[in-house]
C-alpha positions, 0 to 999 in steps of 0.5 A, a space after each residue: 509277445 514276440 521273443 524280440 520284445 523280451 530282455 536279453 536275460 529273460 530270452 536267454 533263460 527261456 532258451 535254456 528251458 526250451 533247448 536243455 530240457 533233457 526230456 519230452 512228453 510222448 502223447 502216445 505213451 502218455 509219459 516223459 521220455 528221454 532222447 533215447 525213448 526211455 520212460 521217465 517218472 513224472 512228478 505229478 504221480 509221485 506226489 499223488 502217492 506221497 500226499 494221498 487225498 481221499 476223493 470225496 464231495 465235501 460240503 461246507 457243513 461237513 468241512 466244519 464237522 471234519 475231525 481231521 487233526 488240526 495244527 497251529 502251524 498249518 499254513 493259512 492260504 487265502 486265495 485272491 478271487 477275481 472275476 472276468 466278463 470282458 471282450 475276450 470272454 465274449 469271443 469264447 464258447 462253452 467248455 462243452 462245445 470246445 471239448 466236443 470240437 477238440 475231440 472231433 478236430 483232425 489236427 487236435 484229436 491226438 491230444 485227447 487220444 484215449 482220455 475218457 475222463 472229461 475233467 482230465 480232457 478239459 485240462 488237456 484242452 486248456 493246456 493245448 490252446 494256451 500252447 497255441 497262443 504262446 507258439 503262434 504269437 498271441 490270442 488273435 492267431 489262437 482264435 483263428 486256429 482254434 474255432 471254439 476257444 474254451 472260456 477258461 482260456 479267455 478268463 486267463 487271458 483277461 486276468 493276464 491283461 489285468 496283471 500286465 502279463 504276457 504268455 511266452 511259453 507253455 508246457 516246457 518239460 525238463 528232467 531232474 537228475 537229483 530226484 530222478 523225475 520229470 515235469 513241465 512248467 504249465 505256463 511261463 509269463 513275463 511282465 509287460 512293464 520291465 519285460 524281464 521278470 519271469 512268472 511261473 504258473 501252475 494251472 488247474 482248470 475246472 468246468 465250474 467253481 462253487 463254495 463246495 469245490 473251494 472247500 473240497 480243495 482246501 480240506 485236510 483229510 489227514 496227515 502223512 505219517 511214517 514218511 519223510 513228509 511226516 506232518 504234511 496235511 493231505 489236501 489238494 492245496 498241499 499237493 499243488 503247493 508241493 508241486 509248485 515248490 519242487 518244480 521251482 527247485 528243479 529249475 533252479 538246480 538244472 538251469 541256475 536261476 529262479 522265477 521272479 514269482 510263482 503261484 497256483 491258479 485255479 481257473 473256471 469260466 469267469 473266475 480265477 483263484 490265485 494261491 501264492 507259494 507259502 513260506 511253510 512249504 518252502 521250509 519243507 523243501 529238504 523233506 520233499 526232496 528226500 521223500 521224492 528221491 526215496 520214492 523213485 529209488 534215486 537215494 537207494 541207488 546212490 547208497 548202493 553205488 557208494 557202498 560199492 565204491 567203499 568196498 573197491 577201495 578196501 585193502 584186499 584182505 578186508 575186501 575178502 572179509 567184507 564179501 564173506 560177511 555179506 555172504 553169511 549176513 544171516 549168521 553174522 551180527 549186523 554190528 560186526 559187519 558195520 565194524 568191518 566196513 568202517 
């Protein structure tokens, strides 16, 4: 869908996302960088550390026998499963053929440079072809530019046709100064009916989908303990819900608007599983913000700056005493230091 066919409000919001990002993704260094080339932390690796998930190959039987502590307050998120095998899918090849062509293609090999893991390379391939679709004006231009189109891309396009959505942007990066992290919106669509509602999609692609993979995705391996995210279940589903939640919050804080709809989509050839953002995770937003700010050091740096400002505003005699107490902190009781600094 061309930009001229979008409502003025949606067009202004897209322009904000495209021009006021503050960061860009460096394919060579595989990280986000600012305008000066300084590296910025990414949201995805931070969430991987905050919500660790033991990588196992659970089956339906082992899932039923799992001894991970369950809670009555755990969110129950049932995905919407849709299957597709239409005309767009017929124009696609297999995932292996598309990935092989991508690795050998002169104009696209830089996207997969240094990536040996086929699963990660497949995700980069899907993101790249969807970006081509959004940037070049639709699927026909994408099929001309990309000789071998991945079937996951064709599945998504058929799903968007069924929902009456159109892709308007892909992989838009931006930076959050409040949490000191960067991330990118995987897909932004607009509804064809009103041409004003923006839909944010967090995309996860895989070669195939089975009962075991669905079980593995939702299985709770354990619970966070001793952190700001205490009690949050450790699962891929939980991590991706947190990623969707934080991305929405970062957009709202930086650009002062909210998406009309947000969801996580797991796509494989012919099958799409949609997980909407659950209210249980929305209620945990302050905890996610605190945990990320602590992990990146943003909260610690802010506290140090506040302490320095308080010391600078002290009278001269109190300032001398405060510096002396800090110098001899090992010998001076903590309560005495706090009393002086009040």
